[in-house]
N, C-alpha and C positions, 0 to 999 in steps of 0.2 A: 468220255468215250464209252460207248455201250460194250458191256462184256457180261459174262455170267456172274461176275462179282460186282457189277455196277449196272443195275437194270432200270434206274429211275428215268433215264432218257428214252427208254424203249416205249414207243407209242402204245395206246390201248389196242385191243383186238381189231376193231373196225378200221381205225386209222392205219394200222399196220397192213391190213389187207389192201387198202387203197394205195399205199406206198409201193407194195410189191407188184400190184397191177401196173403201176406207173413204170417201175423199173423194167418189167417185162415188155411193156409197150415201147419204151425208149430203145431197149436192145433190139426189138423187132424192126424198128425203123432204122437204127444206126447200122445194124448188122443183119441184112436179110437172110443170110445163110444160117439156119438154126444151129448147126453143129458148132458154130464159133461164138455163139452167144453165152453170156454169163448167167443171165437171169431169165427165168421162165415162170409162167403162171397158167394153171389149168383150172378154169372155173367150173369144169364139168368132170373133175377127176372121179367122182362117184355121184350117185344121186343126192347125197347129203353132205358131201365134202368138197373142198377146194384145196389145191396143193400149189404152193410156191416152191421154187427151188433155185439154188445157185450151184453151178459146177465150174471150176476154174480150169479143168482139163489136166490138172497136175495132181489130183487126189484130194483136194479140199472141196467141201460141199456142205450145203445145208438144205433141209427140207422143212417147210412150215405148213402144217396141216390145219385147216380151218374147218370147224363144223359148228353145229348149233350150240355146242357147249362152250366154245372158245377157240383157243389155238395152242399148238405145241410146236416148239422149235427143236429140231434135232440136227446137230452139227458135227462135222468131223474135220479137224485140221490135222492132216496126216503127219506133219513133222512135230506136233506137240508132244510133250512128255506123256500126257494121258492117252494119246493115240498109240504111242510106243508101248505103253503097258498092255493095251489091247492086242497088239501084234505079238508081244512076247508070251502073254498068258491065254489069249483067246477070250478074255473077259473084259467087259467095260470097267473103267476105273470105279472103285467102290463109291456108292452114293449117287452117281450120276443119274441112274435110272430108277433110283429108289423113290417111292411116293408119287410116281407119275400117275395122275388120275386115270381110272379105268375108261373114262370117256375118250381118252387118247391112246387106247391100247394098240391102235394100228401101227404106231411108231415102234412098238415092241414086237408085234406079231406078224406084220405084213412083210413078206420076203423082199418086197421092193425097197424097203428102207435099210436092210442089213443092220440089224440092231447092234451087232458087235462093232460096227464102224461108227462109234459115237464117242466124241470127246467132250461134248456138252449137251445138255437138254434143259429147256426152259419152257414153262407153260403158264397159261392164265385162263381160268374159267370166267365166263361172263358173270359179273357180280363181284368178282375178286377186286380188291383195291390195288393189287400189284402183281407183277410177274413173280414166279417162284422157281426154285430149283430144289434138288435133293440136298441132304446134309452131306457136304463134301469136305474132306480134309485134302486140300490141294497139295500137290508135290512142291518141294522146294526147287522150283525151276523157273527160269525167266519166261519160258514159253510153255505155260502149263496146259491150257486146253485150247488155245488158239481162237477163242470166241471174239476177242477184240478185233482181230484182223478180218474176221468173216462178217461181223455184225455192224461194223461202223457205218455201212451204207444205209442202215435203217433209221437214221436220225431224222428223216423227213425233210432234210434241207436239199433243195435242188442244186445248190452249189457243190454239195458233196458228190452227187452223181456227175455233174458236169466236169469237175476236176478229175474224178476217177476215169470217166469215159474218154476224156481228151487224151489222157496218158495211155490208157489201154488200147484204144482204137487208133491212136497216133494221128488224130486230126482234131481241130477245134470243135467243141460242142457248145453251142450258144446257150448260156444259162437262162436267158429270157424264154427260149423255146422249151427248155426243160421245165421251167416253172409252169407253163401252160399244161404240160402233160401231168405234172404233179397235181395240178388243180382239176384234172380230168376234163379239160376242155375238149369239145368234140373235135375229132381229127378233120383237118382240111388239107388239101394238097399243098397249100401255102405253108402251113405249119410243118408238114412232113418234109418239104423241100428245104426248110431252114435247118433241119437236122441232118438230112441226107438228100442232096439234089438228085440222086440216082434211084430213089425209092418212090413208088407210086402208091396211091390209096388202094388201087385194085390189087396190088401185091399183098396188101395187109389184110384182106378180107378174112382169111382163115385165122390169122392171129387175133383179129378183133373178136371173133367168135370164141376162140379158145381162152383168151385172157378175160373176156367179159367187159371189155372197154367199150363205152358207148360210141356210136357213130355220129350222132347229131343231137341237137337239142330237141326235147319233147315238150 
């Protein structure tokens, strides 16, 4: 299971971006109302950056910033011991934000990310052989930073999303259709209807542009 202490299953930067675009596209189809979605992706967050995010509506969230240097993951599990430390002291758990490369300084400095609300942070520069974290002495707590609960969806397996979404949205989500979105197959009305019979391709025009998911074969 992916966590800040077990990063070997976390995909490389480019594959992670594709997975997050797929998650956002799937949520856009399954849940047309944006405010009720879990996963989103903004391919035009800035001129040189893309931003993926997860919000569960109960205080847990992650942001993943992509730029030409690589990617950084900032997460906050509000019931974790390390989040509790932040609430009590106003400071992030020691080590979590240490050694974050300056190329990802937006995670530390942009008010949109609220740096104090961080229970884990993971990064990888292009050319690095693995993902990295700061040097952290974790608390003796069963629920230390919450990263395992938030990052499990990033394993790249369509079955993982299909199982999660079927439970969360309380309706069957066909894994064969999810596989096509994970493969970034062009959207057709037939594919959309397999995931949500009440959603149309026309409804998804803005989402396609924002997510950067291709419309058709070129």
